[in-house]
VOPAGU-2260 file (C-alpha; in pm, 1 decimal, decimal comma):
REM VOPAGU-2260
SITE   aa  ch    i         X         Y         Z
SITE  MET   A    0    7363,1   -4565,8   -2828,1
SITE  SER   A    1    7133,0   -4850,1   -2929,4
SITE  VAL   A    2    7310,6   -5184,5   -2959,7
SITE  LEU   A    3    7021,3   -5429,6   -2992,5
SITE  THR   A    4    6731,4   -5375,4   -3227,5
SITE  ARG   A    5    6391,4   -5349,7   -3060,3
SITE  ARG   A    6    6286,1   -5680,7   -3212,0
SITE  GLN   A    7    6596,1   -5848,4   -3063,5
SITE  PHE   A    8    6523,9   -5695,5   -2723,3
SITE  LEU   A    9    6162,2   -5804,1   -2725,8
SITE  LYS   A   10    6274,5   -6154,1   -2818,0
SITE  LEU   A   11    6514,2   -6142,1   -2524,1
SITE  ALA   A   12    6231,2   -6016,7   -2301,9
SITE  SER   A   13    6010,8   -6313,2   -2393,7
SITE  VAL   A   14    6281,1   -6567,2   -2306,3
SITE  LEU   A   15    6488,4   -6448,2   -2012,4
SITE  PRO   A   16    6247,0   -6458,1   -1720,4
SITE  VAL   A   17    6104,3   -6800,9   -1814,1
SITE  SER   A   18    6436,7   -6975,4   -1873,7
SITE  HIS   A   19    6521,3   -6992,2   -1501,4
SITE  TRP   A   20    6183,0   -7112,4   -1375,8
SITE  PRO   A   21    6189,3   -7445,5   -1188,9
SITE  SER   A   22    6016,5   -7760,4   -1311,4
SITE  LEU   A   23    5658,4   -7813,8   -1205,2
SITE  SER   A   24    5705,5   -8064,3    -923,2
SITE  ARG   A   25    5498,4   -7943,3    -628,1
SITE  ALA   A   26    5567,2   -7819,3    -276,9
SITE  HIS   A   27    5370,5   -7948,4      21,9
SITE  SER   A   28    5005,4   -7852,1     -13,5
SITE  SER   A   29    4989,8   -7691,4     333,3
SITE  THR   A   30    5255,7   -7433,0     248,8
SITE  THR   A   31    5131,0   -7074,3     276,5
SITE  VAL   A   32    5293,1   -6784,0      97,6
SITE  ALA   A   33    5161,8   -6444,1     201,4
SITE  VAL   A   34    5199,5   -6154,8     -40,2
SITE  VAL   A   35    5156,0   -5801,8      94,4
SITE  GLY   A   36    5073,7   -5538,8    -167,7
SITE  GLY   A   37    4843,7   -5561,0    -469,0
SITE  GLY   A   38    5034,8   -5358,6    -728,4
SITE  PHE   A   39    5243,1   -5475,7   -1023,1
SITE  GLY   A   40    5489,0   -5654,2    -794,7
SITE  GLY   A   41    5254,3   -5824,7    -547,6
SITE  ALA   A   42    4976,5   -5922,6    -786,9
SITE  THR   A   43    5224,6   -6062,8   -1041,3
SITE  CYS   A   44    5404,6   -6260,9    -773,3
SITE  ALA   A   45    5082,5   -6408,4    -634,6
SITE  LYS   A   46    4969,8   -6509,3    -982,5
SITE  TYR   A   47    5299,3   -6669,4   -1082,4
SITE  LEU   A   48    5340,5   -6853,0    -754,1
SITE  ARG   A   49    5012,8   -7028,6    -827,6
SITE  LYS   A   50    5105,4   -7084,4   -1191,0
SITE  LEU   A   51    5437,9   -7243,8   -1092,0
SITE  ASP   A   52    5287,8   -7451,8    -812,3
SITE  PRO   A   53    4907,6   -7475,9    -790,7
SITE  SER   A   54    4937,8   -7667,0    -461,3
SITE  LEU   A   55    5061,7   -7358,4    -277,0
SITE  ARG   A   56    4818,7   -7158,1     -65,5
SITE  VAL   A   57    4887,8   -6801,6    -185,3
SITE  VAL   A   58    4723,4   -6518,7       7,2
SITE  LEU   A   59    4734,2   -6167,3    -137,6
SITE  ILE   A   60    4683,1   -5896,2     123,2
SITE  THR   A   61    4579,9   -5558,4      -7,7
SITE  PRO   A   62    4358,3   -5292,9     154,6
SITE  HIS   A   63    4158,5   -5198,3    -153,9
SITE  ALA   A   64    3935,4   -5395,7    -386,7
SITE  ARG   A   65    4067,5   -5194,0    -680,4
SITE  PHE   A   66    4411,0   -5076,1    -784,5
SITE  VAL   A   67    4469,7   -4757,6    -985,3
SITE  THR   A   68    4791,4   -4781,2   -1187,5
SITE  CYS   A   69    5053,1   -4507,8   -1186,5
SITE  PRO   A   70    5157,6   -4589,2   -1543,3
SITE  PHE   A   71    4949,6   -4369,9   -1778,6
SITE  SER   A   72    4827,1   -4156,2   -1488,6
SITE  ASN   A   73    4999,7   -3855,1   -1652,0
SITE  ALA   A   74    4784,1   -3913,0   -1959,1
SITE  ALA   A   75    4476,7   -3931,8   -1734,7
SITE  ILE   A   76    4559,4   -3603,2   -1562,4
SITE  ILE   A   77    4544,0   -3415,1   -1892,3
SITE  GLY   A   78    4233,9   -3599,1   -2008,3
SITE  LEU   A   79    4375,6   -3845,9   -2261,1
SITE  ARG   A   80    4245,8   -4135,5   -2053,1
SITE  SER   A   81    3998,4   -4179,3   -1768,3
SITE  ILE   A   82    4100,2   -4287,6   -1420,7
SITE  GLY   A   83    3855,8   -4571,3   -1468,7
SITE  SER   A   84    4059,0   -4706,2   -1757,2
SITE  LEU   A   85    4356,3   -4735,4   -1518,5
SITE  THR   A   86    4158,6   -4917,3   -1248,6
SITE  GLN   A   87    4217,5   -5290,2   -1204,1
SITE  ASN   A   88    4069,1   -5554,7    -973,5
SITE  TYR   A   89    4172,4   -5897,4    -846,1
SITE  GLU   A   90    3880,3   -6111,5    -964,5
SITE  SER   A   91    4085,7   -6303,5   -1223,1
SITE  LEU   A   92    4358,5   -6382,8    -973,3
SITE  THR   A   93    4100,2   -6559,2    -759,4
SITE  ARG   A   94    3883,3   -6710,9   -1033,9
SITE  LYS   A   95    4156,1   -6825,8   -1275,0
SITE  TYR   A   96    4452,4   -6889,4   -1048,8
SITE  GLY   A   97    4308,5   -6964,9    -706,0
SITE  VAL   A   98    4478,8   -6678,5    -521,1
SITE  THR   A   99    4307,5   -6594,5    -191,0
SITE  VAL   A  100    4263,6   -6217,4    -167,5
SITE  ILE   A  101    4214,5   -6049,4     168,7
SITE  HIS   A  102    4117,1   -5683,0     161,9
SITE  ALA   A  103    4290,9   -5558,4     471,2
SITE  GLU   A  104    4601,2   -5363,7     557,8
SITE  ALA   A  105    4908,7   -5538,2     690,0
SITE  LYS   A  106    4970,5   -5347,8    1013,0
SITE  GLU   A  107    5255,8   -5539,5    1170,6
SITE  LEU   A  108    5505,4   -5806,1    1071,1
SITE  ASP   A  109    5662,8   -6063,5    1298,4
SITE  PRO   A  110    5939,3   -6214,9    1079,9
SITE  VAL   A  111    6065,8   -6424,3    1372,5
SITE  GLN   A  112    5734,5   -6600,2    1435,1
SITE  ASN   A  113    5636,8   -6578,1    1064,8
SITE  ARG   A  114    5312,9   -6388,3    1122,7
SITE  VAL   A  115    5133,3   -6087,5     971,3
SITE  VAL   A  116    4889,9   -5885,4    1181,9
SITE  LEU   A  117    4606,3   -5737,4     974,4
SITE  SER   A  118    4391,3   -5428,1    1023,4
SITE  ASN   A  119    4080,9   -5647,8    1063,9
SITE  GLY   A  120    4240,0   -5809,6    1372,8
SITE  ALA   A  121    4335,9   -6135,0    1202,3
SITE  VAL   A  122    4683,1   -6282,8    1249,2
SITE  MET   A  123    4804,7   -6486,4     954,7
SITE  ALA   A  124    5088,2   -6737,2     970,1
SITE  TYR   A  125    5306,8   -6803,8     669,8
SITE  GLU   A  126    5605,4   -7010,1     554,7
SITE  LYS   A  127    5719,1   -6743,9     307,1
SITE  LEU   A  128    5633,3   -6374,3     295,0
SITE  VAL   A  129    5661,4   -6145,8      -7,1
SITE  LEU   A  130    5645,6   -5772,8      53,4
SITE  SER   A  131    5558,7   -5543,3    -235,1
SITE  PRO   A  132    5422,5   -5246,3     -37,4
SITE  GLY   A  133    5541,6   -4969,7    -271,1
SITE  ILE   A  134    5672,0   -4633,3    -161,7
SITE  GLY   A  135    5628,4   -4418,3     143,5
SITE  ILE   A  136    5613,6   -4041,6     109,2
SITE  ASN   A  137    5884,4   -3874,1     317,0
SITE  THR   A  138    5694,8   -3571,7     448,0
SITE  GLN   A  139    6006,7   -3462,9     638,8
SITE  GLY   A  140    6202,3   -3421,4     317,2
SITE  ILE   A  141    6056,5   -3077,1     237,2
SITE  HIS   A  142    5992,7   -2828,9     517,6
SITE  GLY   A  143    5621,2   -2753,8     547,6
SITE  TYR   A  144    5512,8   -3046,9     330,9
SITE  THR   A  145    5253,0   -3191,7     564,1
SITE  ARG   A  146    4951,9   -3402,2     472,0
SITE  ALA   A  147    4747,9   -3080,4     469,1
SITE  ALA   A  148    5002,8   -2917,8     235,1
SITE  SER   A  149    4975,3   -3212,3      -1,8
SITE  ARG   A  150    4613,4   -3113,7     -61,1
SITE  VAL   A  151    4733,1   -2772,8    -184,8
SITE  PHE   A  152    5035,5   -2913,7    -369,4
SITE  PRO   A  153    4931,8   -3272,4    -460,8
SITE  HIS   A  154    5211,6   -3508,5    -557,3
SITE  ALA   A  155    4988,5   -3758,9    -743,7
SITE  TRP   A  156    5267,8   -4016,2    -714,0
SITE  ILE   A  157    5033,0   -4284,1    -580,2
SITE  GLY   A  158    4745,3   -4370,8    -814,4
SITE  GLY   A  159    4397,0   -4244,0    -738,5
SITE  GLN   A  160    4240,6   -3932,9    -590,6
SITE  GLU   A  161    4544,9   -3704,6    -610,1
SITE  ALA   A  162    4564,5   -3754,4    -986,2
SITE  GLU   A  163    4204,8   -3638,6   -1008,1
SITE  ALA   A  164    4283,5   -3337,6    -787,1
SITE  LEU   A  165    4578,4   -3238,1   -1002,9
SITE  ARG   A  166    4364,2   -3276,2   -1314,8
SITE  THR   A  167    4098,8   -3046,6   -1164,7
SITE  ARG   A  168    4357,0   -2782,6   -1074,5
SITE  LEU   A  169    4514,7   -2787,8   -1419,7
SITE  ARG   A  170    4179,4   -2745,4   -1589,5
SITE  ALA   A  171    4076,2   -2460,1   -1359,0
SITE  MET   A  172    4403,1   -2268,5   -1408,4
SITE  LYS   A  173    4375,7   -1948,2   -1611,0
SITE  ASP   A  174    4579,3   -1902,5   -1925,0
SITE  GLY   A  175    4917,9   -1754,2   -1841,4
SITE  GLY   A  176    4952,8   -1944,8   -1513,6
SITE  LEU   A  177    5268,7   -2106,0   -1383,3
SITE  VAL   A  178    5283,2   -2482,2   -1323,4
SITE  VAL   A  179    5564,8   -2592,1   -1092,0
SITE  ILE   A  180    5672,5   -2958,2   -1081,0
SITE  SER   A  181    5931,4   -3049,1    -818,1
SITE  VAL   A  182    6146,9   -3360,0    -865,3
SITE  PRO   A  183    6290,6   -3531,0    -555,3
SITE  PRO   A  184    6645,0   -3663,3    -522,4
SITE  THR   A  185    6696,0   -4014,3    -648,9
SITE  PRO   A  186    6598,7   -4287,7    -585,7
SITE  TYR   A  187    6224,1   -4243,4    -633,1
SITE  ARG   A  188    5941,5   -4420,8    -810,9
SITE  CYS   A  189    5951,9   -4402,6   -1193,2
SITE  PRO   A  190    6265,4   -4192,1   -1275,7
SITE  PRO   A  191    6127,4   -4053,0   -1605,6
SITE  GLY   A  192    5780,4   -3991,7   -1463,0
SITE  PRO   A  193    5816,3   -3621,3   -1365,7
SITE  TYR   A  194    5960,2   -3532,1   -1706,6
SITE  GLU   A  195    5681,9   -3714,0   -1891,1
SITE  ARG   A  196    5436,9   -3527,3   -1669,8
SITE  ALA   A  197    5600,8   -3194,6   -1762,5
SITE  SER   A  198    5580,5   -3289,5   -2129,1
SITE  LEU   A  199    5215,9   -3382,5   -2122,9
SITE  PHE   A  200    5124,4   -3076,9   -1914,4
SITE  ALA   A  201    5296,5   -2866,0   -2180,1
SITE  TYR   A  202    5106,2   -3052,9   -2453,3
SITE  TYR   A  203    4777,3   -2973,3   -2278,2
SITE  LEU   A  204    4871,2   -2610,8   -2209,8
SITE  LYS   A  205    4990,3   -2550,4   -2563,8
SITE  LEU   A  206    4646,9   -2657,8   -2688,8
SITE  HIS   A  207    4428,5   -2486,4   -2427,8
SITE  LYS   A  208    4633,9   -2225,8   -2234,2
SITE  PRO   A  209    4925,5   -2132,9   -2457,2
SITE  LYS   A  210    5048,5   -1838,0   -2246,7
SITE  SER   A  211    5123,4   -2068,3   -1955,5
SITE  LYS   A  212    5455,5   -2216,5   -1848,5
SITE  VAL   A  213    5584,7   -2538,1   -1689,6
SITE  LEU   A  214    5878,8   -2500,6   -1450,4
SITE  ILE   A  215    6061,4   -2814,8   -1338,7
SITE  LEU   A  216    6252,7   -2765,8   -1012,1
SITE  ASP   A  217    6489,8   -3059,8    -986,3
SITE  ALA   A  218    6690,2   -3194,1    -692,7
SITE  ASN   A  219    6913,9   -3375,3    -945,0
SITE  ASN   A  220    7162,7   -3262,6   -1206,3
SITE  THR   A  221    7061,9   -3512,2   -1470,8
SITE  PHE   A  222    6782,5   -3758,7   -1533,5
SITE  THR   A  223    6674,7   -4065,1   -1733,0
SITE  LYS   A  224    6639,9   -3993,1   -2106,3
SITE  ALA   A  225    6758,6   -3635,0   -2048,1
SITE  ARG   A  226    6887,4   -3582,0   -2402,5
SITE  LEU   A  227    6559,6   -3711,7   -2545,9
SITE  PHE   A  228    6340,0   -3498,7   -2323,7
SITE  LEU   A  229    6547,2   -3180,3   -2361,2
SITE  SER   A  230    6552,5   -3222,8   -2739,3
SITE  ALA   A  231    6178,9   -3278,7   -2750,5
SITE  TRP   A  232    6104,0   -2974,5   -2532,8
SITE  LYS   A  233    6320,2   -2753,3   -2753,8
SITE  GLU   A  234    6144,6   -2885,6   -3064,6
SITE  LEU   A  235    5787,0   -2884,9   -2940,0
SITE  TYR   A  236    5749,1   -2646,0   -2650,0
SITE  ALA   A  237    6010,3   -2370,9   -2705,2
SITE  GLU   A  238    5999,6   -2138,2   -2401,6
SITE  MET   A  239    5703,1   -2315,6   -2239,0
SITE  VAL   A  240    5908,3   -2573,8   -2045,3
SITE  GLU   A  241    6204,8   -2476,8   -1824,1
SITE  TRP   A  242    6419,9   -2722,1   -1632,5
SITE  VAL   A  243    6621,9   -2598,7   -1334,3
SITE  PRO   A  244    6874,5   -2858,2   -1211,2
SITE  LEU   A  245    7019,9   -2891,1    -862,9
SITE  SER   A  246    7338,4   -2706,9    -963,3
SITE  GLU   A  247    7130,3   -2401,4   -1057,0
SITE  GLY   A  248    6920,2   -2399,2    -741,5
SITE  GLY   A  249    6644,1   -2635,9    -848,1
SITE  GLU   A  250    6592,7   -2824,1    -523,4
SITE  VAL   A  251    6267,4   -2741,0    -346,1
SITE  ILE   A  252    6338,5   -2710,0      28,4
SITE  GLU   A  253    6015,7   -2559,4     163,0
SITE  VAL   A  254    5648,0   -2501,8      86,4
SITE  ASP   A  255    5402,6   -2265,1     251,3
SITE  ALA   A  256    5060,6   -2407,2     179,3
SITE  ALA   A  257    4877,9   -2113,1     339,3
SITE  LYS   A  258    5047,6   -1866,4     106,6
SITE  GLY   A  259    5065,8   -2106,6    -190,4
SITE  VAL   A  260    5444,0   -2056,8    -204,7
SITE  VAL   A  261    5722,9   -2293,1    -311,7
SITE  ARG   A  262    6083,6   -2211,9    -212,9
SITE  THR   A  263    6427,1   -2324,1    -326,8
SITE  HIS   A  264    6754,2   -2211,6    -170,3
SITE  PHE   A  265    6752,7   -1901,3    -391,8
SITE  GLU   A  266    6401,8   -1834,0    -526,0
SITE  GLU   A  267    6038,4   -1821,3    -423,5
SITE  TYR   A  268    5753,9   -1914,2    -657,1
SITE  LYS   A  269    5375,4   -1885,7    -627,8
SITE  PRO   A  270    5242,3   -2131,7    -887,2
SITE  ALA   A  271    4887,5   -2150,4   -1012,1
SITE  VAL   A  272    4935,6   -2528,6   -1000,0
SITE  GLY   A  273    5199,0   -2682,5    -774,6
SITE  ASN   A  274    5287,1   -3049,1    -820,1
SITE  ILE   A  275    5530,5   -3118,2    -537,8
SITE  ILE   A  276    5676,4   -3468,7    -560,3
SITE  PRO   A  277    5853,6   -3519,4    -225,7
SITE  PRO   A  278    6139,3   -3755,4    -139,1
SITE  GLN   A  279    6045,5   -4120,0     -95,5
SITE  ASN   A  280    6139,4   -4434,9      86,9
SITE  ALA   A  281    6008,8   -4787,2     133,8
SITE  SER   A  282    5651,8   -4807,7     262,8
SITE  GLN   A  283    5603,8   -4786,3     636,8
SITE  ILE   A  284    5528,7   -5157,4     691,4
SITE  ALA   A  285    5874,3   -5251,6     564,8
SITE  ARG   A  286    6051,5   -4983,6     766,4
SITE  VAL   A  287    5867,0   -5059,2    1091,7
SITE  ALA   A  288    5974,1   -5421,9    1053,6
SITE  GLY   A  289    6333,4   -5306,7    1019,8
SITE  LEU   A  290    6371,3   -5449,6     670,3
SITE  ASP   A  291    6533,2   -5128,1     550,9
SITE  ALA   A  292    6802,8   -5143,4     824,0
SITE  ASP   A  293    6737,6   -4769,1     876,0
SITE  THR   A  294    6846,5   -4682,2     520,4
SITE  GLY   A  295    6499,2   -4609,2     381,9
SITE  TRP   A  296    6507,7   -4893,0     125,9
SITE  CYS   A  297    6523,5   -5269,9     166,4
SITE  ARG   A  298    6840,3   -5451,0      63,0
SITE  VAL   A  299    6783,6   -5788,0     -99,0
SITE  ASN   A  300    6966,4   -6081,0    -252,0
SITE  PRO   A  301    6944,9   -5997,5    -624,2
SITE  ALA   A  302    6923,0   -6364,0    -719,1
SITE  THR   A  303    6605,0   -6428,8    -519,0
SITE  PHE   A  304    6491,4   -6093,4    -370,6
SITE  GLU   A  305    6504,4   -6242,8     -22,7
SITE  SER   A  306    6565,6   -5980,1     242,2
SITE  LEU   A  307    6920,6   -5948,3     372,0
SITE  VAL   A  308    6771,0   -5873,0     716,9
SITE  HIS   A  309    6517,4   -6156,8     766,6
SITE  LYS   A  310    6510,7   -6504,3     616,4
SITE  ASN   A  311    6190,1   -6618,0     442,9
SITE  VAL   A  312    6092,0   -6255,9     379,4
SITE  TYR   A  313    6121,4   -6126,4      20,8
SITE  VAL   A  314    6094,8   -5764,2     -92,9
SITE  ILE   A  315    6015,0   -5667,8    -452,8
SITE  GLY   A  316    5912,6   -5359,3    -644,6
SITE  ASP   A  317    5960,7   -5000,2    -534,2
SITE  ALA   A  318    6050,6   -5084,7    -173,4
SITE  ALA   A  319    6350,1   -5294,2    -273,5
SITE  LEU   A  320    6697,0   -5154,0    -326,5
SITE  ALA   A  321    6780,7   -5321,6    -658,0
SITE  ASN   A  322    7019,3   -5081,1    -828,0
SITE  PRO   A  323    7080,3   -5038,8   -1115,4
SITE  MET   A  324    6718,9   -5133,5   -1190,8
SITE  PRO   A  325    6485,4   -4833,1   -1171,8
SITE  LYS   A  326    6172,0   -4836,8    -957,8
SITE  SER   A  327    5918,7   -4904,0   -1231,2
SITE  ALA   A  328    5610,8   -5114,7   -1296,3
SITE  PHE   A  329    5800,1   -5329,3   -1548,0
SITE  GLY   A  330    6081,8   -5374,7   -1294,0
SITE  ALA   A  331    5835,1   -5485,4   -1022,1
SITE  ASN   A  332    5666,1   -5726,5   -1262,3
SITE  SER   A  333    6001,6   -5876,4   -1361,5
SITE  GLN   A  334    6124,5   -5902,8   -1002,8
SITE  ALA   A  335    5797,5   -6068,8    -901,2
SITE  LYS   A  336    5853,8   -6354,3   -1148,0
SITE  VAL   A  337    6212,2   -6407,8   -1031,4
SITE  CYS   A  338    6093,3   -6402,7    -669,8
SITE  ALA   A  339    5812,7   -6652,1    -737,4
SITE  ALA   A  340    6057,1   -6886,4    -912,0
SITE  ALA   A  341    6307,1   -6857,8    -625,4
SITE  ILE   A  342    6042,7   -6933,8    -361,4
SITE  VAL   A  343    5910,8   -7238,0    -547,2
SITE  ALA   A  344    6265,6   -7363,4    -609,1
SITE  GLU   A  345    6356,5   -7334,5    -240,7
SITE  LEU   A  346    6039,0   -7505,7    -125,2
SITE  ARG   A  347    6133,9   -7795,9    -355,0
SITE  GLY   A  348    6483,1   -7809,9    -211,6
SITE  HIS   A  349    6652,1   -7657,1    -515,7
SITE  SER   A  350    6894,6   -7366,4    -527,0
SITE  HIS   A  351    6826,9   -7046,5    -719,4
SITE  ASN   A  352    7159,9   -6874,7    -762,7
SITE  GLU   A  353    7105,0   -6636,8   -1050,3
SITE  SER   A  354    6833,8   -6406,2   -1180,6
SITE  LEU   A  355    6766,0   -6253,7   -1519,9
SITE  LEU   A  356    6542,5   -5944,1   -1519,0
SITE  LEU   A  357    6416,1   -5686,5   -1765,1
SITE  ASN   A  358    6294,4   -5330,4   -1766,4
SITE  THR   A  359    6155,0   -5095,7   -2028,4
SITE  CYS   A  360    6047,3   -4739,9   -1948,8
SITE  TYR   A  361    5828,1   -4571,4   -2208,0
SITE  SER   A  362    5744,6   -4201,2   -2186,8
SITE  LEU   A  363    5501,4   -3989,7   -2388,7
SITE  VAL   A  364    5603,0   -3638,9   -2490,9
SITE  THR   A  365    5276,3   -3601,7   -2681,4
SITE  PRO   A  366    5009,1   -3866,4   -2748,3
SITE  ASP   A  367    5197,6   -3955,6   -3069,2
SITE  TYR   A  368    5556,2   -3893,2   -2958,6
SITE  GLY   A  369    5708,0   -4170,2   -2752,2
SITE  ILE   A  370    6060,1   -4236,9   -2623,1
SITE  SER   A  371    6201,8   -4532,0   -2431,1
SITE  VAL   A  372    6495,9   -4694,5   -2258,2
SITE  SER   A  373    6534,2   -5068,7   -2202,6
SITE  ALA   A  374    6785,9   -5303,1   -2042,4
SITE  ALA   A  375    6836,1   -5657,6   -1917,8
SITE  TYR   A  376    6992,7   -5732,6   -1578,2
SITE  ARG   A  377    7172,6   -6035,0   -1433,5
SITE  GLY   A  378    7185,8   -6092,0   -1057,8
SITE  ASN   A  379    7359,7   -6324,7    -817,2
SITE  ALA   A  380    7386,9   -6323,9    -440,1
SITE  ARG   A  381    7642,8   -6042,4    -447,8
SITE  ARG   A  382    7525,1   -5793,2    -706,9
SITE  LEU   A  383    7286,3   -5697,4    -985,7
SITE  ARG   A  384    7438,6   -5564,5   -1306,7
SITE  VAL   A  385    7331,2   -5461,1   -1655,4
SITE  VAL   A  386    7380,8   -5733,4   -1915,9
SITE  PRO   A  387    7649,6   -5603,9   -2156,0
SITE  GLN   A  388    7510,7   -5461,5   -2482,5
SITE  SER   A  389    7148,3   -5496,7   -2362,6
SITE  GLU   A  390    7072,0   -5126,4   -2315,5
SITE  VAL   A  391    6848,1   -4981,8   -2585,2
SITE  THR   A  392    6758,8   -4610,7   -2596,2
SITE  SER   A  393    6547,3   -4427,1   -2850,3
SITE  PRO   A  394    6767,7   -4236,0   -3095,8
SITE  VAL   A  395    6779,1   -3860,8   -3044,3
SITE  ASP   A  396    6741,8   -3787,9   -3416,0
SITE  ALA   A  397    6455,8   -4028,0   -3490,7
SITE  PRO   A  398    6187,3   -3917,8   -3742,7
SITE  ALA   A  399    5828,5   -3851,1   -3646,2
SITE  SER   A  400    5721,2   -4196,1   -3772,2
SITE  TYR   A  401    5959,4   -4358,4   -3521,9
SITE  ARG   A  402    5823,5   -4145,4   -3235,0
SITE  ALA   A  403    5469,5   -4239,5   -3330,2
SITE  LEU   A  404    5564,0   -4606,6   -3332,6
SITE  GLU   A  405    5717,4   -4571,1   -2985,1
SITE  ALA   A  406    5394,3   -4410,7   -2860,4
SITE  ALA   A  407    5199,8   -4706,6   -2997,6
SITE  TYR   A  408    5447,0   -4943,4   -2828,1
SITE  ALA   A  409    5388,5   -4760,6   -2498,8
SITE  LYS   A  410    5014,4   -4811,2   -2519,1
SITE  ALA   A  411    5057,7   -5178,8   -2618,5
SITE  TRP   A  412    5304,8   -5227,4   -2331,7
SITE  TYR   A  413    5050,8   -5096,0   -2083,4
SITE  SER   A  414    4779,1   -5330,5   -2207,3
SITE  ASN   A  415    5015,5   -5624,1   -2196,4
SITE  ILE   A  416    5155,9   -5562,7   -1847,3
SITE  VAL   A  417    4807,0   -5511,4   -1705,8
SITE  ALA   A  418    4700,9   -5841,4   -1860,6
SITE  ASP   A  419    5012,4   -6017,0   -1735,9
SITE  THR   A  420    4960,1   -5888,0   -1382,9
SITE  PHE   A  421    4586,9   -5890,7   -1322,9
SITE  HIS   A  422    4428,2   -6125,2   -1578,5
């Protein structure tokens, strides 16, 4: 049930992250903060570190000169946007904010000696390290799901070429074909993402291949915005979309790429298009450094996002275990600002004992039908919790005009978060 109005929540969103930022006295000019990962978490953190303290040397380490966003990739797969429109670069971070960008991969961390070994052979020393490396794909989570199998059943859960491959397969499919989308067990990147993908696939198929069907094989028994999605599917897509939860045998346990087969415990399917989204964990660089303590995800202090394993190392975004916050672009952006403030505060000799964070997840059911869920979070050294009465969810019985407004909000949100992160 919605407690705050959207205007109240957006007002809250504009105030909360800034209210705990430290004053603009400066750290020592020789201080280096290395940031690994150029997505919504890493790029935002690098930018805001320099905004909070221009004397810091901030080095952003990312292997690619361009970053393709996962938000709105579902729209790109069905042709509502181009991949190019989702592609960002780091020129403004360097030109406007003085962030040093190194296009290399972080291959090894030495959190004892405070060093990062790069793929180009360089070894970089730091005083503080921020890791925002994103997710790793757990290829052991589904039997037969090898790298080769991912070319037959692309997951498209990391922006770029796989989204293009999935788009090509969907366009080439004959009318009457079966599309299978598998959903991994939680936690995973973007909890509503698979269900938005199913919705937009159904939208595309209804227009162009109306005899086709979308089957969602789910390793969970419920999901974010379930009532909203299920209501929308019933209203818009009738028998075209089917959701099979874990309790009804929805978990995908095996794929056979050679035969084009997907198996659950009880059924076998041969889809025309298979979108297998496998289980996930923190990216390899974080796990090799032991920051996940063999749990798959990196535990952090929710007030600062400093690792609970190594001091002076901070983990934000998808790799961090920050329940109850979902692994989302908005979450990573919000965590990045808290992390930047905490680092600057500590370098100035101040404490940073509490965080205030925000998240909004928009989803498109059609280009003009949007739904959302939002919340604020308060963290201290012990725990992160939802701020009472801050959760806002789209009403189930909203009129079409409300859904259209939410879709417009979603598009505006994307433009704003891209600007806040990369420009």
